[in-house]
C-alpha positions in Angstrom: 68.1 232.7 47.7 66.0 235.5 49.0 64.9 237.3 46.0 62.8 239.6 47.9 65.7 240.6 50.1 67.7 241.9 47.2 64.6 243.7 45.3 63.6 245.6 48.5 66.8 247.1 48.9 67.3 247.8 45.2 63.8 249.6 45.3 64.6 251.1 48.9 68.5 252.4 47.5 67.5 253.3 44.1 64.7 255.7 43.6 62.0 252.9 43.7 62.5 251.3 40.5 63.3 247.8 39.4 65.8 245.9 37.4 66.7 242.3 36.5 68.0 239.8 39.1 71.0 237.8 38.3 72.5 234.8 40.3 75.8 232.9 40.7 76.9 230.4 42.9 79.8 229.4 45.2 81.4 226.1 44.7 82.5 222.8 46.0 85.6 220.7 45.0 84.6 216.7 45.4 88.0 215.5 44.9 91.2 217.1 42.8 93.1 219.3 45.4 96.6 220.9 44.6 96.1 219.5 41.1 95.6 222.7 39.2 98.9 224.1 38.6 100.1 220.6 38.3 97.9 220.6 34.9 95.7 217.9 36.3 92.7 217.3 36.9 89.5 219.2 39.5 86.3 218.0 39.9 83.9 221.1 41.3 80.4 221.7 41.4 78.2 224.8 41.9 75.9 225.1 44.9 72.6 226.2 46.1 74.2 229.1 47.6 76.2 232.7 46.0 75.6 235.9 45.1 72.3 237.7 43.7 71.9 241.0 42.5 69.3 243.4 41.3 70.9 245.3 38.2 69.4 248.6 35.9 71.2 250.7 33.5 70.7 254.2 34.6 71.7 256.2 31.5 74.8 257.7 33.1 78.4 257.4 33.2 78.2 256.4 36.7 78.3 253.2 38.4 76.3 252.9 41.7 76.7 249.6 43.8 75.0 248.7 47.4 76.4 245.9 49.1 73.2 244.6 51.1 75.6 242.5 53.5 77.9 245.2 54.5 75.4 248.4 54.3 78.1 249.9 51.6 77.8 252.1 49.1 80.3 253.0 46.3 80.0 255.3 43.3 82.4 255.2 40.3 82.9 256.5 36.8 82.8 253.7 34.1 86.0 255.4 32.5 87.9 255.9 36.0 91.5 254.6 35.5 92.1 253.8 39.5 88.6 252.7 40.6 86.8 252.6 44.0 89.5 252.0 46.9 86.5 249.6 48.7 88.0 245.7 48.0 84.5 244.7 47.6 83.4 247.1 44.9 86.9 246.3 43.2 85.7 242.9 42.0 83.1 244.9 40.0 85.4 247.3 39.1 87.8 244.9 37.8 85.1 243.1 35.8 83.8 246.4 34.3 87.0 247.2 32.7 87.7 243.6 31.3 84.6 243.7 29.5 85.4 247.2 28.2 88.6 245.8 27.3 86.7 243.2 25.0 84.8 245.3 23.5 81.6 245.3 25.6 80.0 249.1 25.7 79.1 249.5 29.3 77.4 252.4 30.8 76.3 253.5 33.8 74.0 251.0 36.2 72.7 250.6 39.3 73.2 247.6 41.5 72.3 245.8 44.8 73.8 242.6 45.9 74.0 240.3 48.8 75.4 236.6 49.3 74.7 233.6 51.2 78.2 231.7 51.4 79.4 231.3 54.1 83.0 233.4 54.8 85.9 231.1 55.3 84.6 228.2 53.7 86.2 227.9 50.8 83.6 228.2 48.6 84.9 231.0 46.6 82.4 234.0 47.2 84.4 236.2 45.3 84.5 234.0 42.1 80.5 234.2 42.4 80.5 238.0 42.8 82.5 238.0 39.7 80.5 235.8 37.8 77.4 237.3 38.4 78.3 240.9 37.3 80.0 239.6 34.6 77.2 237.4 33.7 74.6 240.1 34.2 76.6 242.9 32.1 76.8 240.8 29.2 73.1 240.4 29.1 72.4 243.7 29.6 75.2 245.6 27.6 76.7 242.9 25.5 73.4 240.8 23.9 75.4 237.8 25.3 77.9 238.0 23.0 80.5 236.6 24.9 81.2 232.8 25.8 80.8 231.2 28.9 84.7 231.0 29.1 85.1 234.6 28.3 83.1 235.4 31.5 85.3 232.9 33.7 88.5 234.4 32.5 87.2 237.6 33.0 86.6 236.9 36.7 90.2 235.1 37.0 91.5 238.7 35.2 90.0 240.5 37.8 91.3 238.4 40.4 95.0 238.9 38.9 95.0 242.6 37.9 92.6 244.2 40.6 92.8 242.4 43.5 96.3 240.6 43.5 95.3 237.2 44.1 96.9 234.9 41.5 94.4 232.5 41.1 93.6 229.5 39.2 90.5 229.2 36.7 88.6 226.7 38.4 86.7 228.9 40.9 85.1 231.2 38.1 84.5 227.9 35.6 82.4 226.1 38.3 80.5 229.4 39.1 79.5 230.0 35.1 79.5 226.5 34.1 77.5 224.8 37.1 74.5 222.6 36.0 72.3 221.6 38.9 72.8 218.0 39.8 75.9 217.4 38.1 79.6 218.0 38.7 82.5 218.6 36.1 86.1 217.4 35.5 87.8 220.4 34.4 91.4 219.3 32.6 93.4 222.0 33.8 95.8 221.5 31.1 93.3 221.8 28.4 90.7 223.2 29.7 88.4 220.9 28.5 85.8 219.5 30.4 82.8 217.0 30.8 79.8 216.9 32.9 79.2 213.7 35.4 75.6 212.8 37.2 75.9 213.6 41.1 72.3 212.0 42.4 73.7 210.4 46.0 70.5 208.7 46.7 70.6 207.5 50.2 73.8 210.3 51.0 74.2 213.9 51.6 77.2 216.3 50.8 77.7 218.4 53.9 80.7 220.5 55.0 82.2 220.9 58.6 83.8 224.4 58.8 86.6 224.1 61.5 86.6 228.2 61.5 90.3 227.9 62.1 92.8 229.4 60.0 96.6 229.1 60.8 98.7 231.6 60.0 101.9 230.3 58.7 105.3 231.7 58.2 106.9 231.6 54.3 104.9 230.7 51.4 103.5 227.2 51.8 101.6 227.4 48.3 104.5 228.4 46.4 106.8 225.9 48.4 104.6 223.0 47.3 104.4 224.5 43.6 108.5 224.7 43.5 108.3 220.8 44.9 106.5 219.6 42.4 108.6 221.9 39.6 111.7 220.4 40.7 110.5 216.5 40.2 109.5 217.3 37.1 112.5 219.0 35.9 114.2 215.9 37.5 111.9 213.5 35.6 112.0 215.4 32.6 116.1 215.5 32.3 115.8 211.4 33.2 113.4 210.7 30.6 114.0 213.4 27.2 111.8 211.8 25.1 108.6 211.4 26.9 107.6 215.5 26.6 107.0 215.8 30.4 106.0 219.6 31.2 103.8 218.7 34.5 103.2 216.1 36.8 100.1 215.5 34.8 102.4 214.2 32.1 104.9 211.7 34.8 103.5 208.3 36.3 104.7 206.4 39.3 107.5 204.5 37.5 109.4 207.6 36.1 108.8 208.8 40.0 110.4 205.9 41.5 113.0 206.3 38.8 114.5 209.8 40.4 113.7 208.8 43.8 117.4 208.9 44.9 117.7 212.2 43.0 115.2 213.8 45.1 115.0 214.9 48.8 111.9 212.7 51.0 110.0 215.8 50.7 109.6 216.4 46.9 109.1 212.7 46.6 106.0 212.6 48.7 104.6 216.0 47.5 104.9 214.5 43.8 103.5 210.9 45.1 100.2 212.5 46.2 100.0 214.6 43.0 100.4 211.3 40.8 98.1 209.7 43.4 95.3 212.5 43.2 95.2 212.4 39.3 94.2 208.6 39.5 91.5 209.2 42.1 89.7 211.7 40.2 89.4 209.7 37.2 88.4 206.8 39.6 85.7 209.1 41.2 84.5 209.5 37.6 84.0 206.5 36.7 82.4 205.6 40.6 79.7 208.2 39.5 79.0 206.8 36.1 77.9 203.7 38.2 76.3 205.5 41.1 79.1 203.8 43.1 79.3 206.5 46.1 81.1 203.8 48.3 84.0 204.0 45.9 83.8 207.6 45.9 83.9 207.6 49.7 86.7 205.7 49.5 88.8 207.9 47.2 87.6 211.2 49.8 89.5 209.0 52.5 92.4 208.5 50.8 92.9 211.9 49.3 92.7 213.4 53.0 95.4 210.8 53.9 97.5 212.1 51.2 97.2 215.8 51.9 97.8 215.3 55.6 100.7 212.9 55.2 102.2 213.3 51.9 101.4 217.0 50.9 101.4 218.2 54.6 98.7 220.7 53.9 96.1 219.4 56.9 96.6 220.4 60.4 95.4 218.9 63.7 91.4 220.3 63.4 91.2 219.0 60.2 92.6 215.7 60.8 90.7 215.6 63.9 87.1 215.8 61.6 88.8 213.6 59.5 89.1 210.9 62.7 85.4 211.7 63.6 84.2 210.8 60.3 86.2 207.4 60.1 84.9 206.9 63.6 81.1 207.2 62.8 81.8 205.2 59.7 80.5 207.5 57.0 81.4 206.9 53.6 83.8 209.5 53.0 85.6 212.9 53.9 88.5 215.2 53.1 90.1 218.6 53.5 88.3 220.7 51.1 90.8 223.7 49.9 94.4 224.6 50.1 94.4 223.7 53.8 95.7 224.4 56.8 92.2 225.4 58.0 88.9 225.6 56.6 86.6 222.7 55.9 86.5 219.2 55.2 83.6 217.7 52.5 82.0 214.8 53.7 79.6 212.3 51.7 77.5 211.2 54.7 74.6 208.1 54.3 71.1 209.8 55.4 70.8 207.3 58.4 74.2 208.1 59.8 73.8 211.7 59.2 72.3 212.9 62.7 74.7 210.8 64.3 77.6 211.9 62.5 77.0 215.9 62.6 75.9 215.5 66.4 78.8 213.6 67.3 81.4 215.8 65.2 80.5 219.1 66.6 79.8 217.4 70.3 83.9 216.3 70.2 84.9 219.0 68.6 83.8 221.5 70.7 85.0 219.6 73.6 88.6 219.6 72.3 88.5 223.1 70.8 86.1 225.3 72.3 84.0 225.7 69.8 81.7 223.5 67.0 82.2 223.6 63.7 79.7 225.0 61.3 77.8 222.8 59.5 77.3 223.5 56.0 74.7 221.2 54.0 75.4 221.3 50.3 73.3 220.7 47.4 74.4 220.8 43.8 73.1 223.9 42.0 72.8 225.9 38.6 75.7 227.9 37.2 75.4 232.1 36.8 71.5 232.6 35.2 69.3 235.2 35.1 66.5 234.7 37.8 63.6 237.4 36.8 
């Protein structure tokens, strides 16, 4: 990221003074999709793109913010009970309010920030923004007394209370806890996590952003969550001694035992979740052996499950996945909730240029525009730059 860019804008907009510079990254999720609300595992990593902010206490009770990307300036009082109207500023306002609630004596400050996370790519720029300011304010006003988990939960609470998005914890967790060259297996039930090495010698990670987002009737995510919860209720009733609370607690034999009591849609959705639980664990084992062929195979299996069983793909994403298979790359799948957005691709170095060229040409020929190509490097979590 460009330190000089944020510093020059900060000096311009805040009387020639300088402050501290902080950065928090966006994230990818290698595997483990639609598993968080089922008590399963996710497998994210921080990336080398995110939000960078320069911040300096100003000795008042007023917070002065400048968004470099939007060329917009907002001011509000630390004790403002309502906060700013601009959505981007409400992320920062929410972080301030949540930190005040945790006893951190936030005072007025000046801040300028910008981001290089591609919009619409599902890389969680909002979590990066929350994490950047939570980390910075904990350093500037809190003497770093809050833990990394506190910072992640502050970002999640900001989404819930001030933005109106009932998100899980994966995005903020990945932004705060990320380490260069490592992915993280997060247990969404216990919040226990473990780092796994990610040094794919001979391979590259790249996102292909379809730049498509389909408008859907109804609430597709809520529908899938209800399907999973219904299956859990049926299995728990049939197996009362197994203490089943989520699909994480179930196995394939238990699912088969209630197949006659479920409609086909609910059965297939539950089958995908149980398969994804096993795939995440298989990928963890494969990474410890530097077995990237298995990692790629499991990615293809996840896409198949998301497309056919969980039914959250779309024509454009399936087409990108088909191109990946035709080009013979190691692995490819939908990344994120689905219905548009990106595929994440694990590509052998020798096939990379051909794959990118083929995918862009074929996709543009079919849909009128090329996908956005986003190379990925696994980077460091929230940190002070200077």
